[in-house]
N, C-alpha and C positions, 0 to 999 in steps of 0.2 A: 826703274827702281825695283829692287827685289821685294817680293811679297814677304811679309813678316810671319805669316802663318799660312800653310797650305795643307789640304787633305785631298788625296786622290783615291777614290774608290774605297774609302775606309769602312771596314766592317769589324764588329766586335761581337763574339758569341760567348755566352755563358752556358756551356753544355748545349742543350737543344734550343735555348732561347737566343734569338738574334736581337740584341739591344740596339745596335747601330748597323744599318744595312746599306752598304755601297754609297757612302756620303762623300761628296766632293765640295770643297769651298776654298776661298782664299781671302786674305786680309791684307790690304795695302797700307803703307805708312800714311798716317794722318786720317785714316778712315775709321768710322764708327759703324760696326756691323752688329745688328741685333739678331740673336739666336732665340727664336720664339717657338712655342708649342706647349701643349698640355703637359702636366706631370706624367712622367713615364714615357715621354716622346723620345728620350735618348740624349737630351742636351748635355747633361752633366757627364755622362759616359763619354760622349764625343770630346768634351773639353779635356777630360783626363787623358785621352789618347793624344790630343793635339799637344799637350804639355809634356808628353812622355811619362806620365804618371801611371799609365795603364797600357800594356802592349796591345797592338792591333792584331786581330785575327787574320785580316787581309788588308791590302792597300798600303799607301805610303803617306807618312806625315813628315812635314818639314817645318822647322822654326828658323827663321832668318836664312833659309836656303839649305839647311842641313838637318840631320837627324837631331831631335831635341837632346840636349846634354846638360850637364851641370854648368858648363860655360855659357851656353845660350840662355839658360834660365836665370843667369845673373842679370840679364837685360829685361827680365820679366817682372811685372807687378801683378800679383794674383790674389784675388779675394774669393775664396771658395764659399759655398753655401754655409759651411760650418764655421766660416770666418777665420780659422787658423789662429785664434787667440787662446791664451792660457787663462782659464776662468779662475784658477786659484792663485794667480799672480795679480798684483795691482796694475792699474793703467800705466804707471811709470815704469814698472818692471817689464811689462809687455813692450813698451816703447824701446827700452834699453836693449832688450833681447833682439827685436827686429832690426834695430839700427846696427847692432854689432854683427849680425849675420851678413851685412853688406859692407862692413868695415867703416861704418859711419858713427858719428857722435849722436847721442839721443836728441840733440837740438835740431837735427836734420828732419825730424818728424814734426810736421806742422800741425799742432793740435789747436782746435778752436777753444774759445774761452771756457765753454762748459766742460770740455774734457780736461783742460788744464786744472780746473777747480776740483776735478774728481781724481787727480793723479794718485792719491794715496788709497783709493778704494779698490777693492778686488773687482776684477772685470765681471765676475759672475754676479756681482751685486748691482750692476748698473743696467739700465734698460737695453733692450735689443737694438733700438735705434742708435743709441750712443755706441754700442759695441760695433755696429756697422761703420759708423763714422771713424772709429778708432782703427778698424781694419783697413779702411780706405786710406787713411792718412799714412799708415805704416807701408802700404803698398806703393805709395807715391814717393816715399822718402829718397829713394836712390835714382829718381828721374828715369824710370824705365822706358825702353823703346817700344814695349808691348805691354798692354794692360788686358787682362782677362778677368772679367767680373761676373760671378755667378749669382744672379739675383741680388745685386748690391744694395737695392733700396727697399727690400722687403722689410716691413715693420718700421719703416722710417716715416716720420710725419711729412706732410706735403711741402713745408718750407725747407726742411732739411733735404728732402728728395730733390727739390729744385736746385739747391746749392751743390749737391753731389753731381747733378747733371751739368751745372756750370763748370765744375772741376773736370768732368769727363771731356767736355768740349775744349777746355783749356789745354788738356793733355794732347788731344788730337791736333789742336792748332799748332803745337810745337813739333808735330811729326810723329807722335806715338800712334800706333795702330791700336784700336780698342775693340775687343769682342765682348759683348755683354748679353747675358740672358735676362729676360724680364717677362713678367706676365701682365704688366701695365701697358695697355695699348697706347695711352697717351705718351708713354716713354718710347715705345717702339717707333712712333712717328718722328722721334728726334734722331733716329739712326739714319745714316746715309743709305744703307741697304739692309734688307731683312732676309734671313734664311729661316723658313718655316719648316719645322720638323713634325712629323706625325708617324707613329708606329715605327720609329727608328730610321725613317727615310726623309729626304728633302722633298717636301710636298710642293713648295713654291719658293721662289727667291726673286729679289728685285727691290725696287723702292716701294714704299707703302702705296704710292699712287699706282704703280704697275700691278701690284697684287690686287688692289681693289677694282681696277679698271674693268668696266663692263659687268661687274657683279651687282646683283640686285637683292632686295628683300621685299616681302609683302608686308605692308603696314596695315594693321587691323585697328580700326577705330570703332568702338562700341561701348555702350553703357555697361555691358556685362563683360568688362575687360578681364576681370579675375576668372570668370568662368571660361572665357575664350582661351586664356592662357593655359588653364588646366586641361581643357578639352584637347587643344592642339598638342600639348606636351604628351598627354596620354595616348595620342594617336601616333606618336613617334616623331613629330616635328621638333627641330631645335627651335626654341622660342626664347625671346628676350623681352624685357620691358623697357620702354623709354617713357618715363612718367606713367600715364595710364594707357599708352599706346602699346599694343602687342606687335612685335616684329618677328617675322619668320624668314630667315635668310635662305636664299637659293631655293625657294619653294615655288611650286606651280599654283598660280592663283585659283584656277578651277578646282584643284584638289583641296585647297584651304577653304574655299567657298562650300564645297561639298560637305566637309567635316563640320563646319559651323552650322550649315543649314540642317544637317542631321541632328545636331544638338539643340536646334531651335534658337540659335543665337543670331540676331539681326546685327549685321556689321557692314561698315564701308571698307572696301579693300582697295589699296593703291600700291602699285609697284614703284619702289623708290630706290635710289642708289644705296648700296650696302655701305656700312661703316667698315673700318679696318677689322674690328672685332668680328663682325658678321662674315667678312671675307675669309678670315682665319677659320671660322667654323665650317664654312662651305668647302674650303680647300682640304681641311683635315678629314672631313666626313667622306671625301672621295679618294683619299690617299690609299 
């Protein structure tokens, strides 16, 4: 079966700045692929090139096996970071506009009860979470074969986020390919595969388990956890907190011990398996 999206050696330059550097990926029908990475990693620029909204400097992009075009984008459901809604129109007017763009009746857009009750309100006056739900509903109205979602659940409450992911899985179940960017690691773990970008390049790819495999963190248990956190951070370590336990991904235990001893901090150190978040930090720091 033909891949729904492919990129081969794609690069995008803005003058002397290389925003995306030699990236290759593919998305198969029925597959949910997560595109993850810090802000500025090049995710949104890559998405715009994949959709033909931004020309590539080098490399090849294909949508449904051909160069992205108006015809192929008719099979696309796209929710950009900016949502693509008109803030000075009402919810109902936005629904009518998006439905008409695909030759549909407004009733094809499946709104939840909360959005239906807000149909006469200007989109700019409703919360960001509701706006994202509206954008998602509009993107699904024409039953697209391909969904591209750029941070679709940012600003959405946990319950609504879970419902959106149920809908994403439902779309994949009927055969749509889904490319989604997210900074929520619990969401990333719901993806079939992950593509981790750092500094415009693919730093790692595979399942969450494959990316985490073999990676470790140093767990620091101490009464002076706040001081340990600050001391290690000031020394250049990437540090996180899990409750009152300080965790240092991809760190050398002897080096962590040396820094803590130098600050007079008594601590118990244990090497533990890394979380997906910590694996991402480790991979990004070496990219």
